[in-house]
Phi, psi and omega in degrees: 000135178290152180295146180295139183282334183297327181295318180295315180296320179295317179296319178296319178296320179295319179297317180295318180295317179296322178295319180293320179293320181291333180269357180286126184249128177245110184278350180269127179302151183285344183242033184281354174078227182292124181300319182294320179293321178297320179297315181296321179295319179296316180295318179297319179295318181293322177295323181295311182293327177292325178293323177297319177298322182288332188259346181278158179225176183297130180094357180288342178242105180221070184285343184281348179283135183280322185272312185240059180288137181233139182233171180247154178273058179230153179297123181093350183243015178266158181293326182283349179290331174078024178288156184272081183269003183292345179258012179295317178298322177297321177297317180293319179296319179294326176297317177296324178296320177295322177297311183297320181294323178295320179293319179295323178295330179271358181071031182234047180285344180277156179275135181283186190289347177253012175080021183237132177262097183240169187238027180297139184086353181244347183226166173288130178281339178234128187249022177299114184168196184228133175229153179213160180182201181241151180238160175225153180287129180266123186255013179281152176073021181281146175272118182061025175072014181226149174281131181276124181235157175077182177088008180261138180243110182294333178294332178274321183291310181225080186293336184269010184247132175268098185281149178290321177225156180235343178290128183295335178292340182262007179295147179277162174060034178264116183272117180247351182281171180271333179201169181177203183247153179217144178220138180235131174244111181267148180219118176235042182262126178061047186250167175274144174216160186221146171242108181253132182270134175279164170286120188297326181294316179288329180293326179296333179266004181080022181243164173224137179239015180293135182212151182295123176087354180209150177083346181229120178272174181294331179282338185273347179246119180250119178246126181218144176260129180236127177276087183273096188299331180235007181083006180234128183241148177268068184229133175273112184262020176088010180277162179118222185288338182241079181293150182250174177268005183288149174251112177268122180226144189220146173289148179210146173236155183208155172246118181258129177236118181241135182229133173226194185292336185261356185275155178261156177059223178280356180119196179268126181247138181215152179263134183230150179232150179180206185230159181224130174259097188299324182289331181262335182086006180275142179226128179237124185227157177206156174269164177219140179203186181292343180246011181203109179270063187294323183295328183278344177249011184302320179302335181283354175270357179285166187263346180210172184291327181297312179291328177298314183296311183295318180291325179296320180296319180293315181295324176299317183295308186288322179288329175295319178296318181289327176295321177296317178294326180292321180296327181285328184248011186293324184294328181271327185214082181290122181222168175289168182295318175251170182297136181296137183255348184272141169283176182228146173233117183056039178081000181252143180292146180255125178291145179214166179291139178267157185225142169236129188231136169240132179232144180236122177288130182271155180301153180295144177233128176250117183058038177084000182244143178293149178282110189248016179290127182251010179288158180301326181291338183290338182292334180262005185295315183297320179294318178295323178295316179294319178296322180291327178295321183274320181239075184295127177233016177089009179293139180288116178229150176287178176299122183302132179289162180283157177274122183237131185220135171258152187211155172226134186237135182231132176249108184288335181267324179269347168081014180249163176227140179234148177223152178285145180280124179170171179300151003269352183282338180233152177290151179302334180290336178280338180160159177240043185063216182259124183236138179196206186232146169293159186300320181296318180290321179297315178295324178295322177294323177295315180296320179295316180294321179294325176295317177296321178297323177296320177296319178297314179296322177294321176298320176298320180293319181293317180289331174292325177296321177297318179293322177297321179292323179291317179268072185253002180237157179302327181295317181282326179291326182295342180280338189276138178282128180290335181284326176297312178293326179295322177295321176296317180295324179295317178294319178294326176294320175298319178297314180297318183293312182293320180290326175295318178295319180293319180293333181275338185248335184248101183289335183291336179240024186302310184298315182292319179294323178293321178296315178295323178295319180294319178296320176295324178295319177299316179295321178294318181297313179295318180295320179295319179293319181293318182290330175293321177295318178297318181298318180293320181290323183271006179298314177301325178296319178293322177296324178295320177295322178295321178295319178296319178295320178294320178294320178295322178293320179295321178294322178294320178291327179292327179282343182270114183293336180290345181275355181286133182283125180268153177288151183276124179286145179246126180271120178236181179293330180280353181124198181276133179219165182232126179283143175288153178292143176291160182296324184283354182257024179300136182289332182251129180249123180280125178240145180258118180288132178279122180294142179251121180258122181288121181286172182290334181272008176065018181273081185290320183299319179295323179293319179296316180298322180293320179294321179295318179294322179292323180290332183287339182261001178288143177292142180251144177293155181296138179082356179289138181291140179263120180262134178245152181287346181289339180273355181261121182294336183288343180270356181274118177233110181227103182259023179279117182265000184303317179301332182282343175296326176297317176298321180297313180294323178296316177297320178299316180294319180296317179297319180295313180294322179293323178292321177294319179293333182292344178295339179260004179281162171301151186302314179299319180292319180292321177297318178297322179295316180295316180295320180295315180296320179294319181294318178295319181295318181278007171265030187292341180271351180298314177300325179290323176298316178295323178295320177298321179293316182295317183271356185055046184251129181282319186216124180243330184240154176292144180293325177292331175291316181295311184291316182295316179296321179297315181291316182293324181279344173275342185300312178299324177294323178297324180295314184278330183273334185249335184264114185291325183267039177291157189289345175271355180058032177279153182288138177287149182213089181292330180296315178297322179294321178295322179295315179297315180297316178296324179294317178294320179298319178298320179295318179295321178296320178295319177298320179292320179294328176295325178288325184275309187263353183110148185291341184243025188293332183250011182251113180296143180289331185292344180285339179068033182280346183210163176268144181294129180242178182283132179264112180282353181233063183280164172278121184268129181232144176290341179294341184265018182294313182292330179274005180074032183277327181280145178295157178294132181104343178258352181282126180262129178277123183293160180294151178058033179286143178297339181282348180230070184287338184274358182238138177284331180210122179279344181274111181263018183290152177281178180294321179294323179292325177295325176295321178295321179297323177295328179278359178089021181242130175235154184241149178206155179276132175282126184288350181267309182260352179061029176250162182288136178243121177266126185237126176283134180232132178278125182290170180295131178078358180276156179278134180264015180297322179294323181291335179272356180281192182293316180294322177296324177296321178294320179294321181291339179289347183280344181227162176224135181247128182272164176299336178273013173069033171255145185240141182217165168298144180299312181297324181293312183289324178297316177297324178293318185286350173295333185246336183207128179266059177223148178293132181296342185262305185255358178064021176283147181296144181244141175292146182293156178287000000 
């Protein structure tokens, strides 16, 4: 009986519901009490911190000073909070060093005519994209040479918050390693930006006197909102031959991912907000949470008054807009002013280390060299390059350079500092800071790869179509392993599912993802039809195995005395007695087998059906048991594969969910999972090898199908394992790729050896792994003449035989044929092609060791001997057996290849 379909559907529904429940995020604490009171408290807190941002000025936060230390009335910036601010000056000094090194690398160490050292025309003005690299622990500015840890009291820092944990050792996102990996994703889409004018007199002297509330009039400060759909605008901001005194500053958000030896998955990920100075390439970011109001104190992390003023104006603008939006929707959805950065455990926020980050965009490099053009037109080159990337109009541009960024990271509560590996503190061989791609180039690489993937999937579908056409008869389909095709179908199903999801959710890659999804659908459709055909053809074979298992079980029960049914005792007045079994309840029923007479036209099936129909209308004696065909397992034929599709979809879903969950596993465990899954997938020829051994089949699949499928299915692994700049930013692993390639090559070699040397050449018989089958390529010996070992037509009648008294010699062979006979070669006509077939025969008393060698195996492949002792060309009989498993001469049934 097929498995019930309802169980699979119910299990799939439960998995989806559990996944939805586990992904549901509730940003409101479970113990916030009265909702209205909670809303008012949140709004009051947000208004307070926004007021602090409006009223502070440059120098109001100086915690590193011993005599005149100054703090802010913000969470995390109070003196009683106990944060480790003694390294704040070191962080600012290191930020200035990164700025100076970028200017020196661009050859712009001199101050321009307005007193500003900027990098316009040498760097990307928009950094929307992804960069990655390696970091090292920065040990500068330490007090007594050690990092200060501990000493923070969450009840003092954020008294109104019910934290999930309070022990500082259990805080999340705490980096304890010496080095690791870091990745930054910048986003400047739909952001606020400002152009603030400096005082020209002070600018000429290299000074700035801009201050909040003084020195800048309403006409001198221009604030404008630009909906930058891609982070690139077609606006001339005065760069080029006529530099201006304006300060361009822009809002920016980023996702920081840091990984060390102790982190799980890809590492610790956090959301950061800050500002970007496009002309200078400086980026200042910070995290925000219930215990750290970093966004409202961000201007105080700048290195001078000029940067403080510009960043403060931008933060006032964007935070004021968000505060207004929060006040309107607070009653329905109370949230923090910025997106919450803390994770939650049982509905309670989890404390984590806070981060302040400064990043410096490095000058453009073409083919590894800095762009050194000093002509006036060169100042607009970077802007024209960015515009062409977003709005391509056919302008000739070189290969876009990579986005390169250096960074320094400071954690004020956990007390550590991290820096990117690169010059001048590190040798270039250790790293080149953070290198990546702008979003336009990154998306283009994804679209290109998806297009190539679609071509690969289409190639798999086309070669599968060729194999389906070749395996068009039951004889050829029966040789193919259903598990080999099933593994291919499972991979194609994963491709179709993921690409369909990507095309529906990611508009930027919609055409390429849809093309790959369609190619995967074609491969899935062909594979499903092919596997259904295989399942139907191999159904009798499965029924035969079930009958054998049932017979073995019945024999085992017959040998077990406890399985004998005992008579039921009857309690009477005379005592316990046992009734005899009735005559009609005999356990064994004698049945008379109806003889089957083979008709002259060899139509055995029609004769069997006629006998069965005749037996069904015969009168039966009273009380005779009536046997029905429904109780006989051999009469059940069910080739419906539909119930197994549910198992297939369930397995597909489990693999997909497990792969998604593996992103949060530790790196060694996740790497082992990926390697194991890849190894199992690339073992797709192992079931076919086993099928060849079981069926004693030399060749089941086309060689072009085997080789093409192997290469096409290895191609995606080659992209991720060998190409360092893959769009997933995964680490390359040439060793794993070599192992996968070698493993597939070994499987192909085994398949080839099975075709040449026989499917069971390396499998010992004593292991009992297979049943002995008919060998169509036996070693022919003259010693087997009396036993009927030689095929019909190869037996030579000796001279003066009593059976031929009228002939002096029955052998009419010529002299040349006698020479051939001496060499062990005999000839016979092939009944299919009517051509001469030369067959090697081992003479009497000769050693057959040569015939069992490699050359003998090649010679035996030229002929095939049937169980009815007829011999044919191998190609002739193989072609015949594709359509009919009967001997071409006597019509006797033939075992499948």
